[in-house]
C-alpha positions in Angstrom: 0.0 0.0 0.0 1.3 3.4 -0.9 2.0 6.0 1.9 -0.5 8.8 2.3 0.5 12.2 3.4 -1.6 15.1 4.7 -2.3 17.8 2.1 -1.5 21.5 2.3 0.5 21.0 5.5 3.0 23.7 6.6 6.7 22.8 6.2 7.1 22.3 9.9 4.2 19.8 10.1 5.2 16.1 10.2 4.3 13.8 7.4 1.4 11.4 8.0 1.7 8.2 6.1 0.5 4.6 6.2 3.2 1.9 6.6 3.1 -0.6 3.8 1.2 -3.7 4.7 -1.4 -2.4 7.1 -4.0 -4.5 5.3 -4.8 -8.0 6.5 -2.8 -9.6 3.7 0.6 -8.3 4.7 0.7 -7.5 8.5 4.0 -6.0 9.6 3.0 -5.6 13.3 2.7 -8.3 15.9 -0.4 -10.4 15.6 -1.1 -9.9 19.3 -1.7 -6.2 18.7 -4.3 -6.8 16.0 -6.0 -9.4 18.1 -6.1 -7.0 21.0 -7.7 -4.3 18.9 -10.1 -6.7 17.3 -11.4 -7.5 20.8 -12.5 -3.9 21.3 -16.2 -3.3 20.2 -15.6 0.3 19.1 -13.4 1.8 16.4 -9.8 1.6 17.6 -6.3 2.0 16.1 -2.7 2.4 17.2 -0.2 4.9 15.7 3.5 5.4 15.9 5.4 8.7 15.6 8.9 8.2 14.2 11.1 10.6 12.2 8.3 13.2 12.3 6.0 10.8 10.5 2.7 9.6 11.9 1.9 6.1 10.8 -0.9 3.7 11.4 0.3 0.5 13.1 -2.9 -1.5 13.5 -6.6 -1.0 13.2 -9.8 -3.1 13.9 -12.7 -3.7 11.6 -14.9 -1.0 13.3 -12.2 1.6 12.6 -12.0 0.6 9.0 -15.8 0.9 8.6 -16.0 4.4 10.1 -12.6 5.9 9.5 -11.3 4.1 6.4 -7.7 5.0 6.1 -7.3 3.6 2.6 -9.9 5.8 1.0 -8.7 7.8 -2.0 -7.7 11.3 -0.9 -9.9 12.9 -3.5 -13.1 11.4 -2.0 -12.3 11.5 1.7 -15.0 13.3 3.7 -14.1 16.2 5.9 -14.0 14.2 9.1 -11.2 12.0 7.6 -8.8 15.0 7.7 -10.1 16.1 11.0 -9.1 13.1 13.0 -5.7 13.0 11.4 -5.1 16.7 12.3 -6.2 16.1 15.9 -3.8 13.2 16.3 -0.9 15.2 14.9 -1.6 18.0 17.3 -1.8 15.6 20.2 1.4 13.6 19.5 3.4 16.9 19.3 2.1 17.9 22.7 3.3 16.6 26.0 -0.2 15.6 27.2 -0.7 12.1 28.4 -4.2 11.9 27.0 -6.8 13.9 25.1 -10.4 13.6 24.0 -12.6 15.4 21.4 -15.9 14.9 19.6 -16.0 14.0 15.9 -19.0 14.3 13.7 -19.3 12.4 10.5 -22.1 12.1 7.9 -23.5 8.6 8.0 -26.1 6.9 5.8 -28.9 7.6 8.2 -27.7 11.1 9.2 -25.1 12.6 11.4 -23.1 10.3 13.6 -21.1 11.5 16.7 -18.1 9.9 18.2 -16.3 10.6 21.4 -12.6 10.1 20.5 -9.8 9.5 23.0 -6.0 9.5 22.5 -3.5 8.1 24.9 0.2 7.1 24.9 1.2 3.5 25.1 4.4 2.0 26.6 7.1 0.7 24.2 5.9 -2.6 22.7 8.1 -5.0 20.8 10.7 -2.5 20.2 8.4 0.2 18.8 8.6 3.5 20.9 6.1 6.4 20.6 3.0 4.4 20.2 -0.5 6.0 20.6 -3.9 4.4 21.0 -7.0 6.0 19.4 -10.5 4.9 20.4 -13.9 6.3 19.3 -17.1 5.6 21.2 -20.3 6.0 19.2 -22.4 8.6 20.9 -25.0 9.1 18.2 -27.9 7.7 20.2 -26.8 9.7 23.2 -26.9 12.9 21.2 -30.3 12.0 19.8 -31.6 11.6 23.3 -30.0 14.8 24.4 -31.5 16.5 21.3 -35.0 15.2 22.2 -34.7 16.2 25.8 -33.5 19.6 24.8 -36.5 19.9 22.4 -38.8 19.0 25.3 -37.0 21.5 27.6 -37.4 24.3 25.1 -40.8 23.5 23.7 -44.4 23.7 24.9 -45.8 20.2 24.9 -49.3 21.3 24.1 -48.8 23.7 21.1 -45.3 22.5 20.0 -44.2 26.2 20.1 -41.1 27.4 21.9 -41.6 27.9 25.6 -40.2 30.9 27.5 -36.6 29.4 27.5 -36.8 28.3 23.9 -38.1 31.7 22.9 -35.0 33.3 24.3 -32.7 30.9 22.4 -34.7 31.4 19.2 -34.2 35.2 19.6 -30.5 34.8 20.2 -30.1 32.6 17.2 -32.0 35.1 14.9 -29.9 38.0 16.2 -26.6 36.1 15.7 -27.2 34.2 12.4 -29.6 36.4 10.4 -28.4 39.3 8.3 -29.9 42.5 9.5 -30.2 45.8 7.5 -28.7 49.0 8.9 -30.8 50.7 11.5 -33.1 47.6 11.9 -34.5 46.8 15.3 -36.6 44.0 16.7 -39.8 44.0 18.6 -41.6 41.7 21.1 -45.4 41.5 21.0 -47.0 40.0 24.1 -50.5 38.5 23.8 -52.6 37.7 26.8 -55.9 35.7 26.2 -58.7 37.4 28.1 -61.2 35.3 30.2 -59.3 32.1 29.4 -59.9 30.8 33.0 -63.6 31.0 32.4 -63.3 28.4 29.5 -61.4 26.1 31.8 -64.0 26.5 34.6 -67.1 26.1 32.5 -66.0 23.6 29.8 -63.1 21.9 31.5 -59.3 21.8 30.9 -59.5 19.7 27.7 -61.6 22.5 26.1 -59.1 25.0 27.3 -56.2 23.0 25.7 -58.2 22.8 22.5 -58.6 26.6 22.6 -54.9 27.2 23.1 -54.0 24.9 20.2 -56.4 26.6 17.9 -55.2 30.1 18.9 -51.6 29.0 18.4 -52.4 27.9 14.9 -54.2 31.1 14.0 -51.4 33.3 15.5 -48.8 31.3 13.6 -50.7 31.7 10.3 -50.8 35.5 10.8 -47.1 36.0 11.1 -44.4 36.7 8.5 -41.6 34.5 7.5 -38.8 34.8 10.1 -41.1 35.9 13.0 -41.0 33.6 16.0 -44.2 32.7 18.0 -43.9 31.2 21.5 -46.1 30.3 24.3 -44.5 31.8 27.3 -47.2 31.1 29.9 -50.5 29.5 30.6 -52.5 31.8 28.3 -49.7 34.1 27.3 -48.1 34.1 23.8 -45.2 36.3 22.5 -43.9 37.2 19.0 -40.4 38.1 18.1 -40.4 40.2 14.9 -37.8 42.0 12.8 -38.8 45.6 12.3 -37.4 47.4 9.3 -39.8 50.2 9.7 -40.0 50.4 13.5 -43.4 50.9 15.2 -45.2 50.8 11.8 -44.2 47.2 11.3 -45.1 46.2 14.8 -48.6 47.7 14.5 -49.1 45.9 11.2 -48.3 42.6 12.9 -50.7 43.5 15.7 -53.5 44.1 13.2 -52.8 40.7 11.6 -53.0 39.1 15.0 -56.3 40.7 15.8 -57.7 39.8 12.5 -56.7 36.1 13.0 -58.7 36.0 16.2 -61.6 38.1 15.0 -63.9 35.2 14.2 -65.2 32.8 16.8 -63.6 29.4 17.7 -65.9 26.4 17.9 -65.5 24.3 21.0 -67.9 21.4 21.3 -71.3 22.9 20.4 -70.2 26.4 21.4 -68.7 29.3 19.4 -66.3 31.3 21.6 -64.9 34.7 20.7 -61.3 35.1 21.8 -60.4 38.6 23.1 -56.8 39.4 23.9 -54.7 42.1 25.5 -51.7 43.1 23.4 -48.5 44.9 24.5 -45.5 45.8 22.4 -41.9 46.7 23.2 -39.3 47.8 20.6 -35.6 47.4 21.0 -33.4 50.4 21.1 -30.7 48.6 19.1 -29.8 45.0 18.1 -27.4 44.9 21.0 -30.2 45.3 23.6 -30.8 42.4 25.9 -33.8 40.5 24.4 -34.9 39.4 27.9 -35.3 43.1 28.8 -37.4 43.7 25.7 -39.6 40.7 26.6 -40.1 42.1 30.2 -41.0 45.4 28.7 -43.6 43.9 26.5 -45.1 41.9 29.4 -45.3 45.2 31.4 -47.1 46.8 28.5 -49.6 44.0 28.2 -50.5 44.3 31.9 -51.5 47.9 31.1 -53.4 46.8 28.0 -55.5 44.4 30.2 -56.7 47.4 32.1 -57.0 49.9 29.3 -58.5 47.5 26.7 -56.2 49.0 24.0 -53.0 48.0 22.4 -50.2 49.4 24.6 -46.7 50.3 23.5 -44.0 50.2 26.2 -43.0 53.6 27.5 -39.8 54.4 29.4 -40.3 53.9 33.1 -43.0 51.3 32.8 -40.6 48.5 33.5 -39.3 50.3 36.5 -42.8 50.7 37.7 -43.4 47.0 37.3 -40.2 46.2 39.2 -41.3 48.6 41.9 -44.7 46.8 42.1 -42.9 43.5 42.4 -40.7 44.8 45.2 -43.7 46.3 47.0 -45.6 43.0 46.7 -42.7 41.0 48.1 -42.1 43.4 51.0 -45.8 43.7 51.7 -46.1 40.0 52.0 -43.4 40.0 54.6 -44.9 42.9 56.4 -48.2 41.2 56.7 -46.6 38.1 58.0 -44.3 39.9 60.5 -46.7 42.7 61.7 -45.0 45.5 59.8 -48.1 47.6 59.1 -49.9 50.0 61.4 -53.3 51.7 61.6 -53.7 55.4 61.6 -56.9 57.0 62.8 -58.5 60.1 61.4 -61.2 61.7 63.5 -64.8 62.0 62.3 -66.4 65.3 63.6 -70.0 66.0 64.2 -70.4 69.3 62.3 -73.2 70.7 64.4 -71.7 70.0 67.8 -68.0 69.6 67.2 -67.9 66.2 69.0 -65.7 63.3 67.8 -68.2 60.7 66.7 -65.5 58.2 65.6 -62.4 57.5 63.6 -61.6 56.1 60.2 -58.9 53.4 60.3 -56.3 53.9 57.6 -53.5 51.4 56.9 -49.9 52.8 57.0 -46.7 51.2 56.1 -43.1 52.3 56.7 -40.7 49.7 55.3 -37.0 49.4 56.2 -36.0 49.2 52.5 -38.8 51.1 50.7 -39.4 53.8 53.3 -42.9 55.3 53.6 -45.1 53.6 51.0 -48.3 55.4 50.0 -51.5 53.6 50.8 -52.6 54.3 47.2 -49.6 52.3 46.0 -49.6 49.4 48.3 -53.4 48.9 48.4 -53.4 48.8 44.6 -50.6 46.2 44.6 -52.5 44.2 47.3 -55.6 44.1 45.1 -53.6 43.1 42.1 -51.7 40.3 43.9 -54.5 38.9 46.1 -52.9 40.2 49.3 -55.9 42.5 49.8 -57.7 39.6 51.7 -55.1 39.2 54.5 -54.6 43.0 54.5 -58.3 43.6 54.9 -58.6 41.0 57.6 -55.6 42.5 59.5 -57.2 46.0 59.3 -60.6 44.7 60.6 -59.1 42.8 63.5 -56.7 45.6 64.4 -59.4 48.2 64.4 -61.6 46.2 66.7 -58.6 45.5 69.0 -57.8 49.2 69.1 -61.3 50.0 70.3 -60.9 47.3 72.9 -57.6 48.8 74.1 -59.1 52.3 74.3 -62.0 51.0 76.4 -59.6 49.3 78.8 -57.5 52.5 79.1 -60.6 54.7 79.7 -62.2 52.2 82.0 -65.4 51.9 80.1 -66.6 51.8 76.4 -65.8 55.0 74.6 -68.7 56.8 72.9 -66.9 56.4 69.5 -66.6 53.8 66.8 -64.1 53.0 64.0 -64.8 52.8 60.3 -63.0 50.1 58.3 -62.7 50.2 54.5 -63.7 47.2 52.4 -62.1 46.6 49.0 -64.4 45.4 46.2 -61.9 42.5 45.6 -62.0 41.4 49.2 -65.8 41.5 49.1 -65.7 39.2 46.1 -63.1 36.8 47.4 -63.5 36.7 51.2 -66.1 35.7 53.7 -66.4 39.3 55.0 -69.3 38.7 57.3 -67.4 35.9 59.1 -64.4 38.1 59.3 -66.2 40.9 61.1 -68.0 38.5 63.3 -64.6 37.1 64.5 -63.2 40.6 64.9 -66.1 41.6 67.1 -66.0 38.4 69.1 -62.2 38.4 69.7 -62.3 42.1 70.8 -65.4 42.0 72.8 -66.9 45.2 71.4 -70.4 45.6 70.1 -71.2 45.6 66.4 -72.6 49.2 66.4 -69.1 50.5 67.0 -67.5 49.1 63.8 -68.7 50.7 60.6 -68.0 49.0 57.2 -67.1 51.4 54.4 -67.6 50.2 50.9 -67.5 51.9 47.5 -70.3 52.3 44.9 -68.2 50.2 42.5 -68.2 47.2 44.8 -72.0 47.2 44.8 -72.4 47.8 41.1 -70.0 44.9 40.3 -72.3 42.3 41.8 -75.5 43.8 43.3 -77.0 40.6 44.6 -73.9 39.4 46.3 -73.3 42.9 47.8 -76.9 43.0 49.1 -76.5 39.6 50.8 -73.3 40.8 52.5 -74.8 44.1 53.7 -77.8 42.3 55.3 -75.3 39.9 56.9 -73.4 42.8 58.4 -76.7 44.4 59.6 -77.3 41.1 61.5 -74.1 42.0 63.4 -75.6 45.4 64.1 -72.9 47.1 62.1 -73.5 50.5 60.5 -72.7 50.6 56.8 -71.3 53.6 54.9 -71.1 54.1 51.1 -67.7 55.7 50.5 -66.8 58.0 47.6 -70.5 58.6 46.9 -71.1 60.5 43.7 -68.3 59.0 41.7 -70.0 55.6 40.9 -73.1 54.5 39.0 -75.6 53.4 41.7 -79.2 54.4 41.1 -81.8 55.6 43.6 -83.7 52.3 43.4 -80.7 50.2 44.4 -79.7 52.7 47.0 -83.1 52.6 48.6 -83.2 48.8 48.7 -79.8 48.4 50.5 -79.4 48.7 54.2 -77.0 51.7 54.0 -76.8 54.2 56.9 -74.2 56.7 55.8 -73.3 58.4 52.5 -69.7 59.8 52.3 -69.4 62.6 49.8 -66.2 62.2 47.8 -63.5 64.8 48.5 -63.4 65.7 44.7 -66.8 67.4 45.3 -66.1 68.8 48.7 -62.7 70.4 48.4 -63.6 72.8 45.6 -67.3 73.3 46.2 -66.8 77.0 47.3 -65.1 77.8 44.0 -67.1 75.5 41.7 -70.8 76.1 41.5 -71.5 72.7 39.9 -69.7 71.0 42.8 -71.8 72.9 45.3 -75.0 71.9 43.5 -73.8 68.2 43.6 -73.2 68.4 47.4 -76.6 70.0 48.0 -78.2 67.3 45.9 -76.6 64.5 47.8 -77.6 66.1 51.1 -81.2 66.4 49.9 -81.2 62.8 48.7 -79.8 61.5 52.0 -82.4 63.5 54.0 -85.2 62.0 51.9 -83.9 58.5 52.4 -83.2 59.0 56.1 -79.4 58.7 55.7 -76.5 60.5 57.5 -73.9 62.2 55.4 -70.2 62.5 55.9 -68.1 65.0 53.9 -64.5 64.1 53.2 -61.7 66.4 52.4 -62.5 69.4 54.7 -59.4 71.5 54.5 -60.5 74.9 55.7 -62.7 76.5 58.3 -64.8 78.1 55.5 -65.6 74.6 54.1 -66.5 73.3 57.6 -68.9 76.3 58.2 -70.5 76.0 54.7 -71.2 72.3 55.2 -72.5 73.0 58.7 -74.9 75.5 57.3 -76.0 73.0 54.6 -77.0 70.6 57.4 -74.2 68.0 56.8 -74.0 65.6 59.7 -70.3 64.7 59.9 -67.0 65.7 58.4 -63.4 64.7 58.2 -60.3 66.3 56.8 -57.0 68.0 57.6 -58.8 71.0 59.0 -59.8 68.9 62.0 -56.8 66.5 62.2 -54.5 64.4 60.1 -54.5 60.6 60.6 -52.6 59.8 63.8 -51.3 56.8 65.7 -53.5 54.8 68.0 -52.2 56.3 71.2 -52.3 59.9 69.8 -55.9 59.3 68.6 -57.0 58.3 72.1 -55.2 61.4 73.6 -56.9 63.6 70.9 -60.3 62.2 71.8 -59.6 62.4 75.5 -58.6 66.1 75.3 -61.7 67.0 73.3 -63.9 65.0 75.6 -62.5 66.7 78.7 -62.9 70.1 77.1 -66.5 69.4 76.1 -67.5 68.0 79.5 -66.0 70.8 81.5 
């Protein structure tokens, strides 16, 4: 057999040749070595390195099948040169062993081998011997590929999942040519009311809906766009934008068109509504994960607004702030980190303190003073409003109990506790108040429940049942922010409401705004005809207090009288006024 040398090698590279007689007909090496290699089930060969020449000493049949060293140089595949080059690099090094992976094109597709090189001791007078072995890892790689596909794919829709979406984006950004000034966008899609399908028709119908939506969304996209299912009922699209926002809005319209006609599930036709939020990259170098988070922040706003929302600077920071507030609030509720402040309610005709409104306050070690407007909104969004509302009710009742103990007898005042519409919908509010009264030992007529018009309008029948249950506990009921909702006179008359609280938006500017004054007069007249008391919120000046007094308003609260104060200060404030009034 003729010697074979590596082509195009540098001058300082050693020659690689086959010794004459490596075939079975003319062996030049000890038989024992061939028999030894033949006993190995995987491709194996020994090499020698003498006079700067790499030579094959012995091979087994598996090696011949996968790495045929006798093949004509002109038809040798790429991997044939690769293993020779790797062996040459190894023998010139001082390393005892080395391993590498080799890929070759087999009849049924790519084949993968884990190759190992090692030095052998001198055998039968031949120094510088090396052993080459190759383990077939093709099946292992196929298993790894399948597992990776499962890891990166959504099993229901076969779309990329959240992790796979990120890898698809990275691949597109690295391996796809992009024109100058191009950018990419992420379009987040949230299916509205999906949970209702699961609840009413079952999870199989929900799965069928998701599969159908996925098909429709995919059919609406352009070539090169990537669709993924990144959550239970959340999808996302990666799109190349040559024309910026214009391209993004065009894709959004195609998405909305694809979902515009109903989907048939069983015998029902279901219309799919969705909230859509978009975020555009500032450049191709921007972190795709940041753009995805921005799109998800935009879609949360879209769920509230009912419109397509484009991410604005600062929205992601707001979302991160909400997440931080939620996390810290959860800890605060568990560890007693919140307090109640008490704002006096003043009888406008006599000046007496008739009660206090309990207001949650939170000063966090990391966040500082957090506005009630902020943390109550986060609590409602996250579901923490239920434990927050329960804490406020129990603490308000306990505060009354402690005041009574300090005074030596029940105080002639009560405390108003605010009820969130979400808490009313999710919690057993009547049971909560019953427990609060029982644990504190105070009577129900000293704990007033304040609820908004919107809570009643959302579910009138449920609200009506709750209000009558509270009346069974002898609790007064106040409708807060009256005038800003949509309740009608018929529903108002049918509900067991005792107090109307005029929203501060009408009260604070009634002296300068004739329309606001007319609204306040109308509410007072309505309350009188229905036999209800009225509390005016937002009284900031003496002139406002006198004007409302002259109009016959029963009760008021606001900074003119006092700001919300701590429990001990509220008791001292009442005690000082009570002492003054009784002198």
